[in-house]
Residue, then its C-alpha position, 0 to 999 in steps of 0.5 A: m613904762k610905770v604909770a601912776l593911775v588915779a581912779p583906775t577902777g571905774n568904767i573909764g579907768s579899769h580899762i586903761a588900767k587893762e590896756l596899760l597892764a596887757n602892753g607890759h606897762e607897770v600901775i600904780g592905782i591911785v584910790r581913795s579907799e581899800k575896797a575888792v580888786p577885780a580880777e583883771l586888774a590883779g597886776v595893778s599895784f593899789k596904793v590908798v592916798d588922800i589926793a588932796d595931801t600933796t606930800a602924800f600923793a607925791a609920794a606915792i607917784a615918787g619914781a613913775d614914768a607919768l601920772a594919768s587921772a581917769y577921775g570922775p567927780a560923784l553927783d554931789n561934788i561936780d565942781s571938784v574937777g577944777l580942783v582936782a587939776e590943781q592937785l594932780v599938777a601940784a603932785a606931779k611937781v613935787a615928785g618930779v613926774n613931768r608926764l600928765i595926762v587927764v581924761g576930760g570932757a567933750g564940751s571942752l572941744e570947739v565946734a567953731p573957732g572960738m565956740q565950744l560944745v557946751d556952749l552951743p545953745d542945744f547943749p543938754d541941761a543934764y550934761k552941762p554942770y560936768a561940761l563946765a567942769h571939766r572946762k574948768a579943769f582944762n584952763y586951770l592946765q593951760t596955765v601950766n607951762d611946766l609939765d607935759w600934759t594932755f586933756f584928753s576928752p572922749a566922744a560926746e558919747i563914751g560907754p561898753g562895747e567892743k573893740l571896733g577900730g576905725f577911731t580918730v585921734q585930733e586936736k581941739r575940735f569935736l569929732a562926729n560921722a558922717k552921720g553926726e555921731s560921736r561915740i566911742h567904747y570904752p575900750d577903744y578910749a583906752i586904746a588911744f589914750v595909753s597910745e598918747l601916754v605914750a606917744k607924748q604926741h600932742l602935748k599942752t592941748i585939748i585932743t579927743v577920739a571917735y568913731q568915723 
């Protein structure tokens, strides 16, 4: 399978790229500028593209079986998440790539019918701008009916660590273990992400993964 991956060198993106390569997939890495390539990503075919240029972006991903995005906004450009979602959809449609999967935010997951995590009164202020930006992207994707998209939110806490397995994937609802912890390590998130990308089990919806 040929997968175009936006932001393949970040914390989450690099693990997704490595998982794709480990499973024999071809990876086109979409980056904003040339930089030193980590040895573990030597199998990625990098292309420098301004994703705001729909024509150039579509040309870079033409022939791919899927478009994936691990885009994460800079501190001074948090609101760009929604715009990037629109740019991904636009390029995918022009290129004829029907499968789109993006790294989302846990704040858009439901904690009760009609209530999302970000709407809770004790949701941390420091993370709220990111959560709201990701929700804007999710809301936009819900208007897209002609692509097989998935908005894949990590657990509330995602970070480095070993592969542990024992995680659960589910749609819409926030996931936590019996202690109330919601967490996942980068490599296990990547395993779940790549599995969903290929299997297409959860289309036109939000999903999440967390240890149980």
